[in-house]
N, C-alpha and C positions, 0 to 999 in steps of 0.2 A: 374645699375639695381639693384643689390644686396644691394646696399645702400638705394635705394629707397623702396624696400620691406621690409628692416627692420623696419623703422618706421611705416609701415602700419600694421604689425604685433603687434607691440606693442600698437598701437590704438585700435586693435581687442581686445588685452588681457585686455586694460583698461576698454572697454564697457563690458565685460561680467560680472565683480563683480556688476557693476551698475544694471544689468538686474536682478541679484539675489537679490541684495537689494531692488529693486522695488517689487520683488515678496513677499519677507518678510514682507515690509510695507504693502502691500496689504492684507496679511494674517492677520496681526495685526489690521488692520482696519475693517476687517470683524469680527473679534473676538470683537472689541470694538462694532461695530454696532449691535451685537446681543444682543436682549432686556433680560436684567436681570429680572427675576421674581420679582416683589415687591407686598407688600401687597395692598390690595384695599384701597382706602381713606376712605371709610365708616368703614373698620374694625379699622384703625388707630383712626379716630375721635371717634369711640364707646369705643375703649379701653382708651383713654386719658379722656373721659367723665365719664368712670366708677371709673378711677383712682381718678380724681378730686372730684367726689361725695361721694366715701367712704372717702376719706381724710377729706373732710368737715363734713360728718357725724360723723366721729371719734372725729375731732376737737370739734363739739359742744357736743357731748355726754360726752366727758372727762370733759368740763367746767361744765354740769350740773349735772354730777354724783359727781364731787369735791364739788359743792355747797350743794348738798343734804347730801353729807357726812359730811360737817362741820356742818349742821343743826342737823343732827342726833347725831353726837358726843357731840355738845353743850347740847343737850338735856339730853343725859345719864350723861355727866359730872356733871350738875348742878340740874337735875332733874327740868328743867326750867318750864314745864308746870304744876307742882304741888306746885310752890311757889305762895306767895302772890306779888302784885305789887312792894312792897318796897324790899323784898327780891330778886326779879329780878334784880332790879336796883344795888343792892350790889354786884351781880355777876360781874358788871363792875369794875374790879380791877384798883388800882392805880388812877392817876390822869384823866384818860379816862372817868370817871363817870362824870366829870364836863361838858364833851361836850353833854352827853345825857341830862343833866338837862337843858342847853339852848333850845335843841330839844322839851323838854316838856313846857318850857317857851313859845316858838314859838306857840304850839298847844293851849296852856291856854289863849293866847292873843285874845281880841275881833275881831282883823283883822290883817293881814298881815302887813300893814304898822304900826300898832301900835307895834306889835312884833319886828319889824325891829328897830323901834325908841327906844324902852326900852333896846335893845341890843347894839345899837351905843351909848347910854347915860346910861350905867351900873354902879351904883354905890353900887352894892351889892358884887361884886368880891373883889375889893381892898378897904380897909377900908379908909375913908374920901378922896376917890378920884373917880371921874367920868372917865370912860375909853370907848373906842370904843371896846368892846368885838368882834365883828365880824372882824375886822381887825387884833387886836393885837391876837386873839387866833384862828383865820382862822376857822369861823363858816359857811362858806359857804356850806359845805355839809349838815348840819343841815338844813339850810333855805332851800335848794332845797328839802331835804326829807320831810320837814312840808309842803311845798307847794305841793308836789306829794301825800301826804297822805290825805290832805284836797280836792285837785282837782279831784282825782280818786274816791271819796267817799269810801274809805278804812275804815273810822271810823265806819262805819256800819257793816264792815264785820271782821275786825282784830284789835287787840289791838296795840297801838303805838309802843311799846317796839318790837313786832314780825315783824311788819312793818320795822322798823330801822334795825334791825339785818339782816332781809331778803334782804335789799338792799346791805348791806356789803357783805353778803355771795354771792349774785349774782355777784357782782363786782369781788369777788375771782374766781367765775366760769370763767368770761372773763378773767382773769389774765391767768388762766391755759389754756385756748383757745389760747390766743395770744403767749404764749410759745410754744404750740404745732405748729403754723402756722410759727412761726420763725425757728424752728427746720426744719420744712418740707421744707421751702424755701431754707435754707442753705445746707440740704442734698439732696433734690430732692425725697425724698420718705416720705411717711406719717408714716412709721414704726418708723422712728427716732422721731417723734412727740410723739408717744406712749411711747417710751423709756424716753423722756424728762419728760413728765407727771409722768410716774412712779417714777423717780428719785426724782422729785420735792414733791411728796406726801412722799416718804418715808423719806427724809430729811426735812419735813416740820417744825420741831422743830427749825432748824437752818436757815430757810429762811423766816418764818413768825411768827408773834405774835397774829394772828388772834384767837388762841384758848385761850388766856388769857386776851387779851384787845381788844375787838371788835372796839369801838369807836376810835382808834388811827387814826392819821392824814395818816400815812403810809397805812392803810388799804384801804384808799381811793385813794390814789395817784399812787400805784403801778400798778394796772390794766390799767391806762392811760399810764403809763411809759412803760409797756409791750406791748400796742398797738403801741406806738410811735417805739419801736424796731423793731417790726414787720414790720411797714410801711417803716422804714428806711432800713431795710434788702431788702425788696422787691424793693426798688429803686436801692441799690447797686447791687442786683443780676442781674437785667436787664435794658436795656435801656428804659426809659419811655419818653414819648412825654411832650411837654410843659404843657398840660393839666394835666397830672399826677404830674408833678413837682409842680404846683401851688397848688394841692390838699393837697400834702406832706408839703409844706410850710404853709399852713391853719393849718394843724394838728399840725405841730410843734408849732407854734404861740399859737394855744388853749391849748396845753400842758402845755406850758411854763406859760401861765396865771393860769392854774390849778395848777400847782406846788407851785406857789407864793402864791396862795390863801389858799391852805391846809398847809403852812408852811413847804414844803420839799425843803429845798433849794439845797442840793446837786443835785436832780433831776432837778430843775430849770437851774443849770449851764449846765447840760448835754444837755438840750433841746436847750438852748441859743447856745452852740457850734454848734448844728446841724443845726440850722438856718443859722449860718454863713457859713456852708459848702453848704447848698442848695442855698444860694444867691450868690455865686461865679459863 
C-alpha cells in the first residue's frame, strides 16, 4: 500500500505546477487581449497628408526660388535689361555663344523645315565643309526652344534671348527640386531636402557653370539626370509593381536619348547601366 501511495503523491505534485502555469498563461493572454489605445486612422491619414503636402510645397518652392534667384543674379551681374541685343549675346561667354546663334538662325528661318535643313546642311561653321550641325553639336535643345517660342506666341510678348535663358533657368529649378525629392526619399523627412538645397546653393560655384555660360549642354542635361536619380532612388527605396517598373524603364530610355542628343556621354553611360539593372 505504501508503495502505491508513493506514485499517487508524485502525480499530484506534478499536476500542481501545471495548474499554476495554466493560470500564468491565462493572465498573459488576458494582458495580450487588452486593446492598446491606437491613433484613429483619420488622424494618421491627416498627418501623412500634411507631411506630404508640406514636403511637396517646399520642393516646388525651392525650385522656383532658385530659378528666380538665378534670373536676378544674372540681371545684376550683366545689367542685362539695360544692354542692346548684341551686347546681351556677348554675355554668353566662351564657345557657348555659338549655340545661341543657331537658336537665332532657327527663328529667322521662314519655316521650321527650312531652318532644320539649313542646320543639317551647314557650310558656315567649318570652312569648305558641309556638316550636320544638329547631330555633331547636339542642337536639339535649340530646336525645341525655337518651336516653343513660336508655337506659344511668345514672339509678341518676350524677346528671344529672355525666352531662351528663361527655359534654362527653369530647368535649373527642376534640377533643385529633383535633388530635394531624392534627399527626401532617402532620409524620410523633407527637412533633409531643405538642407540639400541649401548646401547646393552655397556650393553652386563648384557644382554648376550656369552663372558663366548659360547655353552649355550640361545645363540642359543635368536636370533630366537629377530626375532620373530621383526616380531610381524611389524604385530602390520601395517595392514597385510592374507598372512602376515599366514607367521607370521608359524614363531611363528617354534620358539616355536626351544625354546622347545633348552630348553628355558620361551621363548616358550611367543611364544605360541603370537600364541594364531595371531589365534584369
